[in-house]
C-alpha positions in Angstrom: 1.6 -30.8 -23.0 -0.8 -30.5 -20.1 -4.1 -31.7 -21.5 -6.1 -30.3 -18.6 -4.7 -26.8 -19.1 -5.4 -27.0 -22.9 -9.0 -28.0 -22.3 -9.5 -25.1 -19.8 -8.0 -22.6 -22.2 -10.0 -24.0 -25.1 -13.2 -23.6 -23.1 -12.3 -20.1 -22.0 -11.3 -18.9 -25.5 -14.5 -20.3 -27.0 -16.6 -18.1 -24.7 -14.9 -14.8 -25.7 -16.7 -12.5 -28.0 -13.9 -11.7 -30.5 -16.1 -9.0 -32.3 -16.0 -6.7 -29.3 -13.1 -4.3 -29.1 -12.0 -0.8 -28.2 -9.2 1.5 -29.1 -7.6 4.5 -27.5 -8.8 6.7 -30.4 -12.4 5.7 -29.7 -12.0 6.6 -26.1 -10.3 9.9 -26.9 -13.0 10.8 -29.5 -15.9 9.8 -27.2 -14.4 11.6 -24.1 -14.7 15.1 -25.5 -13.6 18.0 -23.3 -10.2 19.5 -23.2 -7.6 17.1 -24.5 -4.6 19.2 -23.5 -3.2 20.5 -20.2 -1.6 23.9 -19.8 2.1 24.5 -20.2 2.2 25.8 -16.6 0.7 22.5 -15.3 3.2 20.6 -17.4 6.1 22.6 -16.0 4.8 22.1 -12.5 4.6 18.4 -13.0 8.1 18.3 -14.5 9.4 20.2 -11.5 7.8 17.8 -9.0 9.1 14.8 -11.0 12.5 16.4 -11.2 12.7 15.9 -15.0 13.6 18.5 -17.6 11.2 18.9 -20.6 12.7 20.3 -23.8 11.0 23.5 -24.9 10.3 22.1 -28.4 8.5 19.1 -26.8 6.3 20.9 -24.3 3.3 21.4 -26.7 3.4 17.7 -27.7 3.7 16.6 -24.0 0.7 18.8 -23.0 -1.4 17.2 -25.7 -0.3 13.7 -24.8 -0.9 14.2 -21.1 -4.3 15.7 -21.8 -5.2 12.7 -23.9 -4.2 10.3 -21.2 -6.4 12.2 -18.7 -9.3 12.1 -21.1 -8.8 8.3 -21.5 -8.7 7.8 -17.7 -11.8 9.9 -17.2 -13.6 7.8 -19.8 -12.5 4.5 -18.1 -13.7 5.8 -14.8 -17.2 6.3 -16.2 -17.6 2.5 -16.8 -20.3 1.1 -14.5 -18.7 -1.6 -12.4 -21.4 -1.7 -9.6 -22.4 -5.3 -10.1 -19.0 -6.7 -11.1 -17.2 -8.8 -8.6 -13.4 -8.4 -8.6 -11.5 -11.2 -10.2 -8.6 -13.1 -8.7 -7.9 -14.9 -12.0 -9.6 -15.0 -15.4 -10.3 -18.7 -14.9 -12.2 -18.4 -11.5 -14.8 -20.9 -12.5 -12.1 -23.6 -12.7 -10.5 -24.8 -9.5 -6.9 -24.0 -8.9 -4.9 -26.8 -7.4 -2.6 -25.1 -5.0 -0.2 -27.1 -2.8 0.1 -26.4 0.9 3.3 -24.5 1.6 5.4 -25.2 4.7 8.6 -23.6 5.9 11.1 -25.0 8.4 13.6 -23.0 10.4 16.9 -24.8 10.8 18.8 -23.3 13.7 21.5 -25.9 13.8 24.5 -23.6 13.4 26.9 -26.4 12.6 24.9 -27.6 9.7 24.5 -24.0 8.4 28.2 -23.3 8.7 29.1 -26.4 6.6 28.0 -24.5 3.4 30.4 -21.6 3.1 34.0 -22.0 1.9 35.5 -20.2 4.9 34.2 -19.6 8.5 35.8 -18.0 11.5 34.5 -18.1 15.1 31.1 -19.3 14.0 30.6 -16.7 11.3 30.7 -16.6 7.5 33.9 -15.1 6.1 33.6 -13.3 2.8 36.1 -11.6 0.6 36.8 -7.9 1.1 35.4 -5.6 -1.6 38.3 -3.4 -2.6 38.1 -0.8 -5.5 40.6 -1.0 -8.3 42.2 2.3 -7.2 42.9 0.9 -3.7 44.4 -2.3 -5.1 46.8 -0.3 -7.3 47.9 1.8 -4.4 48.7 -1.2 -2.2 50.9 -2.7 -4.9 51.3 -6.4 -5.6 52.0 -7.8 -2.2 49.7 -10.8 -2.6 50.5 -14.0 -0.8 48.3 -17.0 -0.9 47.4 -16.4 2.8 43.7 -16.5 3.5 44.0 -13.5 5.8 45.1 -11.3 2.9 42.0 -12.3 0.9 39.5 -11.9 3.6 
């Protein structure tokens, strides 16, 4: 167990106000306004999305999409003017990030030692043949590498 991580998490969790909360129902009730979209709008969105909406589900989907829009409008009303964007929830604690480095190996001989088969300085991979093509060719399989690749 990483003791440092445990201490950071314990400090972070102890600062949370666990009595605060919200729910989607609260957002929908406080949003007011029209909580449904028109059937024409739903059909237009379905056509643009290239999905089919069953006739018996259209009223339910209109109501659900309307509720989603009301929830989004309510969330957009939240004042975030003096709130700095977060990169992580633990910004006050330093993150220990290692320096990354990459190396490019252009030694072709070393690279070509890895594959099972090579030919003229290239990787040789098995042919991808469908099962229908294999059945048409019959069973003429030899253990020759040229037949496999």
